[in-house]
VOGU-3710 file (C-alpha; in Angstrom, 3 decimals, decimal comma):
1> mrvllistye> 35,658/284,374/-235,050  35,488/280,774/-233,664  31,817/279,937/-233,257  30,426/276,734/-231,365  26,822/275,822/-232,000  25,105/273,440/-229,685  22,010/271,244/-229,633  21,100/269,641/-226,905  17,841/267,507/-228,366  15,626/267,578/-231,570
11> lgrqpfglas> 13,479/264,635/-231,597  16,160/262,319/-233,081  16,867/264,412/-236,023  20,412/265,669/-237,502  19,468/269,209/-236,466  18,635/271,844/-239,291  18,662/274,213/-236,605  22,734/273,600/-236,429  23,255/272,984/-240,017  21,655/276,148/-241,574
21> paawlraegn> 23,168/278,869/-239,383  26,455/277,140/-239,816  26,211/277,594/-243,677  25,546/281,332/-243,007  28,307/281,565/-240,503  30,965/279,808/-242,544  29,972/282,003/-245,369  30,865/285,007/-243,314  34,474/283,364/-242,655  33,800/282,321/-239,242
31> qvtvadlacr> 35,127/279,115/-238,084  32,286/277,103/-236,676  32,155/273,722/-234,649  28,728/271,951/-234,319  27,944/269,775/-231,350  24,848/267,759/-231,064  24,780/266,446/-227,455  21,914/264,001/-228,451  24,610/261,743/-229,901  28,039/263,026/-228,735
41> plpgpaveqa> 29,281/264,118/-225,417  30,078/267,803/-224,861  33,439/268,771/-226,818  35,521/270,275/-224,305  38,240/271,562/-226,478  35,845/273,194/-228,836  34,120/274,887/-226,035  37,362/276,221/-224,311  38,523/277,548/-227,859  35,295/279,498/-228,671
51> driafflpmh> 34,912/282,823/-228,860  31,011/282,497/-229,119  28,768/279,954/-228,152  25,338/279,698/-229,165  22,474/276,892/-227,922  19,852/275,934/-230,196  16,393/275,747/-228,111  13,777/274,748/-230,277  11,600/273,043/-227,764  10,853/272,498/-224,053
61> tatrlflrvv> 13,006/269,202/-223,741  16,058/270,805/-225,461  15,591/274,027/-223,132  15,760/271,742/-219,882  18,585/269,825/-221,262  20,602/273,259/-221,898  20,104/274,043/-218,378  22,003/271,091/-217,045  24,925/271,908/-219,625  25,155/275,626/-219,532
71> ervkalnpqa> 27,071/275,832/-216,300  29,607/273,313/-217,541  30,143/275,398/-220,694  30,751/278,444/-218,356  32,903/276,622/-216,207  35,170/275,810/-219,280  35,067/279,037/-221,002  33,818/281,870/-218,486  34,709/284,405/-221,362  32,801/283,160/-224,238
81> hlcgyglyap> 29,795/285,259/-225,200  26,709/282,951/-224,969  23,631/283,354/-227,099  20,449/281,103/-226,958  18,195/280,957/-230,246  15,089/278,929/-231,330  11,558/279,169/-230,542  11,947/278,677/-226,651  14,700/281,098/-226,170  12,514/284,424/-226,358
91> lnaallgrag> 9,674/282,642/-224,249  12,374/282,098/-221,493  14,364/285,307/-222,051  14,443/286,085/-218,286  15,757/282,500/-217,226  18,513/282,395/-219,908  19,718/285,898/-218,885  20,028/284,365/-215,422  21,790/281,579/-216,531  24,399/283,566/-218,187
101> iatiiggefe> 22,849/284,286/-221,799  23,895/287,695/-223,154  22,211/287,214/-226,661  18,709/286,018/-227,534  17,267/285,245/-230,984  14,052/283,890/-231,790  12,200/283,373/-235,065  14,184/283,545/-238,294  17,317/283,396/-236,467  20,353/282,894/-239,278
111> qglvdwargd> 20,783/286,636/-239,998  20,617/287,294/-236,340  23,243/284,969/-235,704  25,706/286,245/-238,346  25,052/289,885/-236,531  26,005/288,310/-233,293  29,205/286,659/-234,630  30,265/290,021/-236,147  30,170/291,677/-232,696  26,502/292,756/-232,595
121> artgpavsla> 25,976/293,796/-228,751  22,491/293,902/-228,846  20,915/292,872/-225,269  17,327/291,895/-224,568  15,461/289,112/-226,750  15,209/289,865/-230,590  12,453/288,068/-232,808  12,903/288,562/-236,451  10,022/287,458/-239,019  11,929/289,120/-241,606
131> rqrflvpdrt> 12,131/286,996/-245,056  15,431/285,578/-245,736  17,005/283,905/-248,853  18,148/280,798/-247,069  21,569/279,090/-247,847  21,807/275,328/-248,344  22,313/273,938/-244,931  26,062/272,897/-244,021  26,094/269,323/-242,270  29,672/269,413/-242,046
141> glpplaayaq> 30,772/268,008/-238,590  27,120/266,582/-237,482  26,991/262,941/-236,501  26,155/260,634/-239,533  22,235/260,009/-240,411  22,750/256,613/-238,960  23,253/257,984/-235,504  19,474/259,382/-235,612  16,184/258,041/-235,662  15,359/255,456/-238,277
151> ivtngtthrv> 12,232/254,642/-240,067  10,774/251,006/-239,946  8,389/249,933/-242,555  7,109/246,298/-243,070  9,886/245,288/-240,622  12,604/246,924/-242,497  14,461/249,960/-241,326  15,660/252,886/-243,428  17,936/255,886/-242,601  16,095/259,160/-242,398
161> gyteashgck> 16,989/262,579/-243,358  15,666/265,722/-241,950  14,782/269,410/-243,404  12,225/272,053/-243,263  10,447/273,707/-246,038  8,936/276,422/-243,964  8,698/277,821/-240,479  6,002/279,335/-238,100  2,332/278,669/-238,631  -0,969/280,616/-239,869
171> hlcrhcpvvp> -2,649/279,422/-236,888  -3,101/280,280/-233,396  -3,540/277,322/-231,459  -3,381/278,388/-227,742  -1,119/275,761/-226,419  1,524/275,709/-229,442  4,874/277,226/-228,826  5,138/278,342/-232,316  2,468/281,033/-231,819  3,879/283,140/-229,301
181> vyrgqfrivq> 7,044/283,873/-231,597  5,350/283,806/-235,134  1,842/285,045/-234,161  0,064/283,818/-237,267  2,852/284,006/-239,762  4,973/281,639/-241,799  8,213/281,970/-243,564  9,228/279,708/-246,603  12,698/278,034/-247,213  13,005/278,561/-250,769
191> pdvvladirq> 12,584/275,243/-253,003  15,622/275,121/-254,697  17,508/275,337/-250,882  15,012/272,488/-249,657  15,558/270,292/-252,776  19,601/270,738/-252,563  19,364/269,820/-248,696  17,607/266,928/-249,635  20,030/265,897/-252,289  22,948/266,045/-249,838
201> qvaagaehit> 21,078/263,805/-247,446  20,261/261,306/-250,148  24,071/261,367/-251,142  24,746/260,647/-247,320  22,839/257,724/-247,360  18,820/259,040/-246,444  16,180/256,656/-247,678  13,446/258,847/-246,249  13,085/262,574/-245,460  11,032/263,958/-242,546
211> fgdpdflngp> 9,747/267,349/-243,223  9,827/269,679/-240,009  7,253/272,230/-240,904  4,842/273,021/-238,183  2,244/272,430/-240,972  3,251/271,521/-244,361  0,099/272,869/-246,073  0,480/276,344/-244,643  1,304/277,265/-248,164  0,226/274,306/-250,783
221> ghaipiveal> 1,637/276,189/-253,385  4,897/276,161/-251,887  4,743/272,554/-250,334  3,379/270,702/-253,241  5,704/271,645/-255,866  8,613/270,482/-253,690  7,258/267,100/-252,983  6,504/266,643/-256,965  9,934/267,683/-257,692  11,410/265,309/-254,785
231> hrewpaltyd> 9,315/262,411/-256,563  10,751/263,130/-259,935  14,383/263,117/-258,735  13,924/260,244/-256,602  11,061/258,094/-257,243  12,016/255,684/-254,515  12,469/258,299/-251,918  9,579/258,470/-249,185  8,936/261,046/-246,844  6,497/262,159/-243,718
241> vtikiehllk> 4,961/265,782/-242,882  2,960/267,329/-240,189  -0,473/268,775/-241,154  -3,689/269,934/-239,050  -6,777/268,282/-238,911  -8,355/271,520/-240,584  -5,854/271,519/-243,463  -6,478/267,738/-244,179  -10,020/268,637/-244,457  -9,764/272,034/-246,362
251> hrdllpvlkr> -6,889/270,299/-248,937  -8,434/266,592/-249,038  -7,827/266,934/-253,072  -3,952/266,851/-252,266  -3,725/263,653/-250,269  -3,563/261,641/-253,459  -0,939/263,740/-254,635  1,001/263,311/-251,278  0,469/259,264/-251,745  1,502/259,319/-255,161
261> tgclfvtsav> 4,846/261,435/-254,408  5,912/259,084/-251,507  4,309/260,160/-248,323  4,355/257,403/-245,957  2,608/258,844/-243,253  1,080/262,383/-241,800  1,388/263,444/-238,425  -1,460/265,282/-237,040  -1,757/266,998/-233,618  -5,402/265,907/-232,977
271> eslddavler> -4,955/266,623/-228,722  -8,120/265,457/-227,742  -11,407/263,746/-228,577  -13,352/266,089/-226,190  -14,849/269,130/-228,105  -14,976/271,317/-225,163  -10,941/270,969/-224,684  -10,449/271,506/-228,451  -12,147/274,663/-228,264  -10,087/275,763/-225,127
281> lakghtradf> -7,059/274,817/-227,217  -8,513/276,823/-230,137  -7,317/273,762/-232,203  -9,896/274,831/-235,213  -11,272/271,044/-235,522  -13,910/269,038/-233,572  -13,899/265,134/-233,012  -16,418/264,669/-236,207  -13,591/266,529/-238,203  -10,854/264,138/-236,980
291> tkalslmraa> -13,030/261,116/-237,819  -13,756/262,593/-241,200  -10,121/263,490/-241,992  -8,953/260,029/-240,755  -11,694/258,630/-243,195  -10,235/260,491/-246,049  -6,611/259,486/-245,308  -7,418/255,868/-245,397  -9,222/256,370/-248,566  -6,159/257,829/-249,867
301> glpmsptfip> -4,098/255,097/-248,813  -2,298/257,352/-246,082  -1,832/256,443/-242,704  -2,475/259,068/-239,909  -0,161/259,422/-236,666  -2,053/261,456/-234,291  -0,738/262,872/-231,593  -2,447/263,814/-228,293  -2,403/265,847/-225,180  -4,512/263,516/-223,269
311> ftpwttresy> -3,985/264,927/-219,712  -5,554/268,401/-219,156  -6,920/270,328/-216,309  -10,322/269,249/-217,773  -9,585/265,494/-218,372  -11,850/262,955/-216,280  -11,367/259,532/-215,637  -14,106/258,650/-217,874  -13,124/261,037/-220,734  -9,755/259,558/-220,583
321> rellrallel> -11,410/256,071/-220,890  -13,296/257,307/-223,770  -10,180/258,077/-225,725  -8,896/254,814/-225,065  -12,101/253,273/-226,372  -12,294/255,464/-229,452  -8,733/254,502/-230,356  -9,532/250,963/-230,253  -12,779/251,774/-232,278  -10,972/253,920/-235,051
331> dlagevapiq> -8,117/251,029/-235,202  -5,595/253,394/-234,032  -4,248/251,864/-230,881  -0,935/250,605/-232,698  -0,753/253,849/-234,649  -0,312/256,175/-231,640  3,239/256,183/-229,759  2,294/255,152/-226,174  4,142/258,369/-224,785  1,198/260,057/-226,302
341> lalrllipeg> -1,189/258,425/-223,743  0,598/259,850/-221,095  1,290/263,495/-221,958  0,212/266,767/-219,808  -0,637/269,723/-221,279  2,543/271,968/-220,844  1,863/275,898/-220,361  5,107/277,508/-220,724  6,002/281,296/-220,445  4,343/283,248/-223,100
351> slmldlpevr> 1,679/280,545/-224,045  -1,662/281,779/-225,156  -3,329/279,271/-222,475  -2,680/282,315/-220,212  -5,293/284,141/-222,036  -7,834/282,097/-220,379  -8,910/283,408/-217,048  -10,098/279,797/-216,005  -6,285/278,813/-216,747  -4,774/281,809/-214,870
361> amiepfdprg> -6,913/280,990/-212,120  -5,638/277,214/-211,780  -1,798/277,477/-212,389  0,755/277,878/-209,861  3,901/280,159/-209,837  6,221/279,469/-212,935  8,801/276,606/-212,226  11,994/277,760/-213,518  13,162/274,042/-213,319  10,339/272,719/-215,299
371> lcypwrnrdr> 9,893/275,665/-217,671  6,052/275,825/-217,246  3,186/276,739/-215,125  2,076/273,975/-212,855  -1,275/272,893/-212,747  -3,330/269,956/-211,070  -6,387/268,278/-212,101  -9,367/268,772/-209,713  -9,162/265,020/-209,465  -6,007/264,302/-208,003
381> emdslsaaiq> -6,134/260,695/-209,072  -5,765/262,112/-212,496  -2,306/263,413/-211,996  -1,463/259,938/-210,104  -2,576/258,146/-213,416  -0,616/260,302/-215,803  2,488/259,641/-213,729  1,660/255,869/-213,595  1,180/255,721/-217,204  4,744/257,498/-218,050
391> etvrreerrr> 6,206/255,239/-215,608  4,720/252,167/-217,472  5,663/253,545/-220,984  9,341/253,932/-220,112  9,567/250,573/-218,455  7,685/248,720/-221,226  9,423/250,358/-223,976  12,696/249,416/-222,308  11,947/245,846/-222,439  10,666/246,550/-226,144
401> asrleifrki> 7,110/245,632/-225,615  4,979/246,254/-228,618  2,694/249,489/-228,881  -0,555/247,099/-228,452  1,194/245,508/-225,293  1,713/248,749/-223,841  -1,921/249,940/-224,849  -3,446/246,933/-222,811  -1,649/247,715/-219,766  -2,670/251,514/-220,110
411> wdlsqagsfp> -6,114/250,215/-220,426  -5,696/248,476/-217,332  -4,300/251,339/-215,436  -7,240/253,162/-216,336  -9,672/250,680/-215,189  -11,370/250,878/-218,578  -12,943/247,291/-218,435  -12,826/244,004/-220,223  -10,312/244,791/-223,127  -12,651/244,600/-226,238
421> dvpmaarati> -12,225/241,712/-228,788  -11,648/243,882/-231,854  -9,352/243,303/-234,662  -6,432/245,503/-234,913  -3,860/246,220/-237,714  -0,220/244,514/-237,286  2,337/246,987/-235,997  4,792/245,952/-238,859  2,292/247,131/-241,386  2,393/250,784/-240,276
431> pyltepwyc> 5,414/253,023/-240,670  6,799/254,646/-237,814  9,949/256,582/-236,611  12,151/254,994/-233,636  12,189/258,011/-232,298  8,592/258,644/-230,603  7,256/262,315/-231,248  7,811/264,293/-228,010  8,315/267,988/-227,543
//
């Protein structure tokens, strides 16, 4: 069977979501072509020759980009059987069906894709949380690591690889797209597979590894032996992980282990510094918890890269200004990607945010182009402020303005008053990826 796997966007990473199923499909004797449209144009001949075409849809942005390309794919090959897989596939099953997607696979999708390539005629979304014995991802045919996001450390750029040690999450944060699919469960990728995947990427030039697990410490007994083994085999190799504030506090004894084994920084979805908003999001932490976790991280010598959803239906101009002030006081203004200060709460199909009566009362009908339920702040000026900040960030990043320069412009747009005279860490001292964390 001639199978084409397509990714439209995966945060500037070489897609694990293409490489992993490619290994499974090739092991079954299929002729597999992989196409990452974030780096290369749509391969017309591969589309025309494919018997089956599958789109990897791990996030909101990737799914919106899919909607722009699927009609071209169908025009080039109207006979191919089309599949959508990844987190956002089952969440948007009806929309995908209208777009011509015949098979929809969510959760642990590798075995499902193998069955699909064998001729499984299943209809309707299928979500599997079955435990799988993974194969080492096959990255043949993907663009080289140099085509993807790099990490900058002390002004020096290093090549980055990407892998996953687990999927899903034990937690039920209402706004998270992982939750409607995994429902509080997580699944591991076997350690030997993770290390073999890292090994092949180091051989391809990787000097740093990003672990894409929704939360690296969902299973410390699984994750920590992996980074211990990583450090033994490659003492100079660095890495970054994503960990909840809740887990940073619960597993504080592991922070020195992360530092010792080469962790450069930890991304944590803080989302808000307003305790009432955090409760609505069911984040499992408070503002005080965040500041405590930040203190523990700094004591361990680990930078935190916090992410935020600053614009929610409950954001006021004063609460937004308070966020900016707090970032300055906590010396985080240079550690937050500017786009993080412009993001609006996304309420996709299947979101647990819809369980809140107050949310159901404020949303508009589902927008199939935006792939979300639109909402408006009671203070319409806040919606305008979000749009203005997004445009400012795009413009300033195009001209390569520093994060501090952009932060000051955001400060002025929010009319937060005189900019305080506070010392701030030099941006060059804080490791960061050249592709800002997005969604």
